[in-house]
C-alpha positions in Angstrom: 56.8 3.3 2.1 54.8 5.1 4.8 57.1 4.1 7.6 60.3 4.7 5.7 59.3 8.2 4.4 57.8 9.4 7.7 60.9 8.2 9.6 63.1 10.0 7.2 61.1 13.2 7.5 61.3 13.2 11.3 65.1 13.0 10.9 65.7 15.4 8.0 62.9 17.9 7.9 63.8 21.5 7.9 62.9 23.5 11.0 60.4 25.9 9.5 58.3 28.3 11.7 55.0 27.4 10.1 55.6 23.7 11.0 56.0 24.5 14.7 53.4 23.1 17.0 52.6 26.6 18.3 52.0 28.0 14.8 48.4 29.2 14.4 46.1 28.2 11.5 46.4 31.8 10.3 50.2 31.4 10.2 49.9 28.2 8.2 47.5 29.9 5.7 49.9 32.9 5.3 52.8 30.5 4.7 51.0 28.5 2.1 50.0 31.6 0.1 53.6 33.0 0.3 55.2 29.8 -0.7 53.3 29.5 -4.0 56.1 29.9 -6.7 58.5 31.3 -4.1 61.3 29.4 -2.3 61.5 29.0 1.4 64.6 31.3 2.0 62.8 34.2 0.5 59.5 33.6 2.3 60.8 33.0 5.9 61.9 36.5 6.8 58.7 38.1 5.2 56.5 35.5 7.0 58.1 36.4 10.4 57.5 40.1 9.7 53.9 39.5 8.7 53.1 37.4 11.8 54.7 40.1 14.1 52.6 42.8 12.5 49.4 40.8 11.8 49.2 37.9 14.2 45.5 37.3 13.5 43.3 37.8 10.5 41.5 40.7 12.1 44.8 42.6 12.3 45.4 42.4 8.6 41.7 43.0 7.7 41.8 46.3 9.6 44.6 47.6 7.3 44.4 49.1 3.9 45.2 46.6 1.1 48.1 48.7 0.0 49.8 48.0 3.3 49.7 44.3 2.6 51.3 45.0 -0.8 54.0 47.1 0.8 54.8 44.5 3.4 54.9 41.8 0.6 58.1 43.4 -0.5 59.9 41.5 -3.2 58.3 38.1 -2.9 56.8 38.5 -6.4 53.3 37.9 -7.7 51.9 40.7 -5.4 48.3 39.8 -6.2 48.8 37.1 -3.5 49.1 40.0 -0.9 45.7 41.2 -2.1 44.2 37.7 -1.9 45.5 37.3 1.7 44.0 40.7 2.6 40.7 39.7 1.1 40.8 36.3 2.8 41.5 38.0 6.2 38.4 40.2 5.7 36.3 37.2 4.7 37.5 35.3 7.8 36.5 38.2 10.0 33.1 38.7 8.4 32.1 35.0 7.9 33.9 33.2 10.7 34.3 35.7 13.5 38.0 36.1 12.8 38.9 32.4 13.2 40.3 30.5 10.3 37.8 27.8 9.3 38.7 24.1 9.7 36.8 22.5 6.9 38.1 22.1 3.4 34.9 23.5 1.8 34.9 26.6 4.0 38.6 27.2 3.3 38.0 26.8 -0.4 35.3 29.4 -0.3 37.8 32.1 1.0 39.0 34.6 -1.6 42.2 33.5 -3.3 42.2 30.0 -1.8 42.3 27.1 -4.3 42.2 23.3 -4.0 45.9 23.0 -3.0 45.8 25.7 -0.3 42.5 24.5 1.2 43.8 20.9 1.4 47.2 22.1 2.9 45.7 24.3 5.6 43.0 21.7 6.5 45.8 19.0 6.7 48.7 20.9 8.3 46.8 23.2 10.6 43.9 21.0 11.6 45.2 17.4 11.0 42.5 16.5 8.4 43.1 13.8 5.9 43.5 15.4 2.4 45.7 14.8 -0.6 48.0 17.8 -0.8 49.3 18.1 -4.4 52.0 20.7 -4.9 54.8 20.6 -7.5 57.2 18.6 -5.3 54.6 16.0 -4.3 53.5 15.5 -7.9 57.1 14.9 -9.0 57.7 12.4 -6.3 54.5 10.5 -7.1 55.3 10.6 -10.8 58.7 9.0 -10.3 58.0 6.6 -7.4 54.7 5.2 -8.6 54.2 6.1 -12.2 57.7 5.7 -13.4 58.0 9.0 -15.2 60.5 11.7 -14.7 58.0 14.6 -14.5 54.3 14.8 -14.0 51.9 16.3 -16.5 51.7 20.1 -16.8 48.5 20.2 -14.8 47.1 17.8 -12.2 45.1 14.9 -13.7 42.3 12.9 -12.2 44.5 9.8 -12.2 47.1 11.7 -10.2 44.5 12.8 -7.7 43.2 9.3 -7.3 46.7 7.9 -6.7 47.4 10.6 -4.1 44.1 9.8 -2.3 44.8 6.0 -2.4 48.3 6.5 -0.9 47.1 8.6 2.1 47.5 6.7 5.4 44.1 5.9 7.0 45.3 7.0 10.4 46.4 10.3 11.9 49.8 10.2 10.1 48.1 11.3 6.9 49.2 15.0 7.3 52.8 13.9 8.1 52.9 11.7 5.0 51.8 14.7 2.9 54.4 17.1 4.3 57.0 14.3 4.1 56.3 13.9 0.4 56.7 17.6 -0.1 60.0 17.7 1.8 61.4 14.7 -0.1 60.7 16.5 -3.4 62.2 19.8 -2.1 65.4 18.3 -0.7 66.1 14.9 -2.4 63.8 14.1 -5.4 64.5 17.5 -7.0 63.6 18.4 -10.6 67.1 18.6 -12.1 69.4 16.6 -9.8 67.6 13.9 -7.8 69.8 12.4 -5.1 68.6 8.8 -5.2 71.3 7.6 -2.9 69.7 9.7 -0.1 66.1 8.7 -0.8 64.3 6.6 1.8 62.0 5.0 -0.8 64.6 4.5 -3.6 64.3 0.7 -3.3 60.6 0.9 -4.3 60.8 3.8 -6.8 59.4 2.7 -10.2 61.4 5.3 -12.1 64.6 4.1 -10.6 63.8 0.4 -11.1 62.8 1.1 -14.7 66.3 2.5 -15.4 65.4 6.2 -15.2 63.5 6.5 -18.5 64.0 9.9 -20.1 66.8 10.6 -17.6 68.5 12.9 -20.1 65.3 14.7 -21.2 64.9 18.4 -20.6 63.9 19.6 -17.2 60.9 22.0 -17.0 62.0 25.5 -17.9 61.8 28.4 -15.5 60.0 31.5 -16.4 62.0 34.3 -18.1 62.4 37.5 -16.2 64.8 39.9 -17.9 63.1 42.4 -20.2 59.6 41.0 -19.6 56.5 42.9 -18.5 56.9 41.1 -15.1 60.3 42.9 -14.6 58.7 46.2 -15.5 55.8 45.6 -13.1 58.3 44.7 -10.4 60.2 48.0 -10.9 57.0 50.0 -10.8 55.8 48.3 -7.7 59.2 48.8 -6.0 58.8 52.6 -6.4 55.3 52.6 -5.1 56.1 50.4 -2.1 59.0 52.6 -1.1 57.0 55.8 -1.2 55.0 57.0 1.8 52.5 58.8 -0.4 51.2 59.1 -4.0 53.9 58.9 -6.7 54.0 61.3 -9.7 53.9 59.8 -13.1 57.3 61.1 -14.2 58.9 59.2 -11.3 57.3 56.0 -12.6 58.3 56.8 -16.1 61.9 56.9 -15.1 62.0 53.1 -14.2 61.8 51.8 -17.8 62.9 53.3 -21.1 60.3 51.6 -23.3 57.2 53.7 -23.0 54.8 51.3 -24.7 55.9 48.4 -22.4 55.9 50.6 -19.3 52.4 51.8 -20.0 51.2 48.3 -20.6 52.7 47.1 -17.3 51.2 50.1 -15.4 47.8 49.5 -17.0 48.0 45.9 -15.9 48.8 46.8 -12.4 45.8 49.1 -12.2 43.6 46.4 -13.7 44.8 43.9 -11.2 43.9 46.3 -8.3 47.6 46.6 -7.2 47.8 50.3 -8.1 45.3 53.0 -7.7 45.4 56.1 -10.0 44.4 59.3 -8.4 44.5 61.1 -11.8 46.5 60.7 -14.9 49.6 62.0 -13.2 49.5 60.5 -9.7 49.4 56.9 -8.5 49.5 55.0 -5.1 49.0 51.6 -3.6 45.3 50.8 -3.1 43.5 52.1 -0.1 40.4 50.0 -0.6 39.8 46.5 -1.9 39.6 46.0 -5.7 36.3 44.8 -7.0 
């Protein structure tokens, strides 16, 4: 399976900038934060703009956090922009502006969890770590456990399996990214293309007759009419403004006053919006506590 999947990857992998041999560890870290819950086509142009503007952690750390939010644009979940800004400041203060190599040091950065620490250590520095994102977990569930979908959250058994499957040589990072690519392009959630899969002959789910083949796929998150949509509209107004925004301008984005105020209060609590007084708001100029 190692040879088959890695060979497939070298032939079919997408040409993504953060996979380039000249991409810096900082570029890899930025990509991993941006790609959380956001598809590649939306991330790529924003990633390029970020790397042109802030090619090193010190460049971002020197900016106000509100600028990170503004540059985040419409990627969604803008707290990730604050986390990247906080991580940049920590890299400057703790590591002299250089992204640390070790998993433990990466994990200690603000906003960096197990997956991101393992991914950066593996893809930026060639370390041997199991990298478990949604695509990898789905491929492992099908190919080795014989189930259509993995559990809602990562289990200890899943992690043990991923560790056991890692190659013992320097191809471990390639194996990890190849699993991710297979899940993204072939072994997709709703319409897997088994005829194009390089490991179909060994896939337990396929050999078992595709159990639960007609079962429901995981549902996406609702958007229309939710607080998330209201937050997005409020943030769009603040991002597009060059200065503080009067409250009446924010009020105009959504007719339901109760929902609008709840969304605005949530943005303030999350450190994404800074109130100057009850009638004037702006993007943050200093890190949230």
